[in-house]
N, C-alpha and C positions, 0 to 999 in steps of 0.2 A: 748502587743498590738502592732500591726505593726504600723509603721510610716504612711503609705498610709492610713490605717484606721483612725488614729488620725487626719490626714490632712482632710479626707473627712468630718469627724464630725465637725471640726473647721470652714470648708468651708460652711456646712449647717448652723451653728449657725451664722457665719458672714452674709450669705444671709438673714436668718430670722431677724437678727438684722437690717440689711439694709432696709428691707421692713417695719420692725416696725418703725423706724425712719422717713421714708418716709409717712407713715400712720399717725403718730404723726404730722409731719409737715403740711401734708394737713388739718388734724383737727384742728390744731391751727390757719391756715390761714382761714379756714371756720368760727372759732369762731371769728376772728379778723374781717372779713367782716360782720358777722351778728351784732356783737355789733356796729361797726362803722355806718353801715346803719341804724339801729334801732336809734341810739343816733341822728344821723342826720334826719332821718324822724320825730321823735319826735320834735326835735328843730325847723325844717321847720314848723311844724303845729302850733307851739307856735308864730311864728313870733315876737320873740324878736329881737331888733336891738339895737345896741350901740347908744348912743346920737350923734347927729351931733354937730358941733361947735356952732349952734344957740341955743342949749338946755342947760338948767341949769345943768344936770348931766354931760355936757361936762368936767366941771372942775374935776370931779372924774377921768376921763381919764387922764387929763393933770398932776395931782398929782401923778398918778401911771405910768407916762410915757409910756402910751398905746394909744396915739392919733391915731396910724395907723389903730385902729378898728373903728374909727369914722364913723357913718352912716352904717356901714356893719351889716349884719344879724348874730346872733349867730348860728352856724352850727355844731360845734364839742365840744367835752368835755372841751378841755383847754379854749376855748372862753367862754363856759358856767361859768367855775371856775372863770375867770376873770370878767365876769358880775356879778356873784353872790357876790364876795368877794370885787370888787372894787367899785361897783355902789349900788347894793341892800343893802349890810352890811353897808356902809357909810350913805345911806339914812335912814334906820332903827334905826341906832345909833343916828342920828340926831332927828328923830321923838320921839324916846323913852327917850331921855336925858341919853342914856347909860344904861338904864335898860333892862331886859330881858322881853320876852312876859309874862312869868310866873309871874313876879314882877308886871307888869302892870295889868294884868288879876286880880291878887289877890287885888290890890288896887282899881280896878274897882268894884270888888264883894263887897268890904268894903263900896264903895259910889256909890250905883247905880244911884243916882241922878245927877252925874256929867257927862254930855253929852260929854265934851271935852275928858275926860279921855277914855270913851267908845269909841269914834272916833279914838283916839291915838291907843287903844288895837287892833281895828280892822285893822289899817294901818298896825301896826307891825306884826299882825298875817298874813296878807296877803303877807307882804314882806318876812317874815320868811319862809312862805310856798313855795313862788316862789323860794327863795334862796335854800331851801332844794331841790326842784325839779331839779334846775339846777346843784346843787352839786352832785345829783345821776347821772345826765347824765356824769358830770366830771368823777365820779367813774367808770361807765360802759365803758366810752371812754378810761380811764387808763387801765382797765382790757384788753381791746381790744388791746391795744398797747403793753402790756406784752405778749399777744398771738401771736402777729405779730413778736415781736422779738424772742419769744420762737420757732416760726416756722422756722426763719432764722437758729437758733441753730440746730433744729431737721435736717434740709436739709443739714447743714454742716457736722452733725454726720453721716448722711447717705452717703454723698459723701466720707468721711474718710473711713466708713465701707466698702463701695463698692470697694474702692481702696484696701484696706487690703484683702477683699475676692478675688479679681482678683489675687493679688499677691499670696495668698494662692492656687488658682487654678493652678497657673503657677508652684509653688512648688510642687503641688499635681502630676503633670504630669512629673516633673523631678525627683521625689523621687525614690529610689530603693525599689522595692516591698519586698525586703528581709530584709530591715531595721526593726530593733525591737526597740521601745521606752522604 
């Protein structure tokens, strides 16, 4: 095989890889934009706010050293995780006495006349449900962040591949047509 033929093949492969990396980066960037906008729009609709300094749950923020969020709306995945774990989880643990929803539910089924226990089960169910929904927002937000960083990596790889391809083209133009590999 002649050197120029090999160089030409490698240049085409480099060009195809550059385009592939660019398309992959764009796709990951679109994925990031989609997940972050969906998480934000869902959280905006829910109108969840961190407690202000005058509210009882503010102490949960103080204990977690997160008072900078006081009074702010939950708008992204990491804020949703903080709200779920540092406010809701604390409250449901206090309400349930450290028991899980399943344990409380089984106890309520065994004693259907206990109205206080039934109320406790309902509150813990609501809290655990909201916590789960917020943690899903966190998970999707995190996946979006991974896609964002992946897009940066893809764009960087495309840039490197483009430089290598341009160097290959320069080499192709300088190579002796009679050289054999």
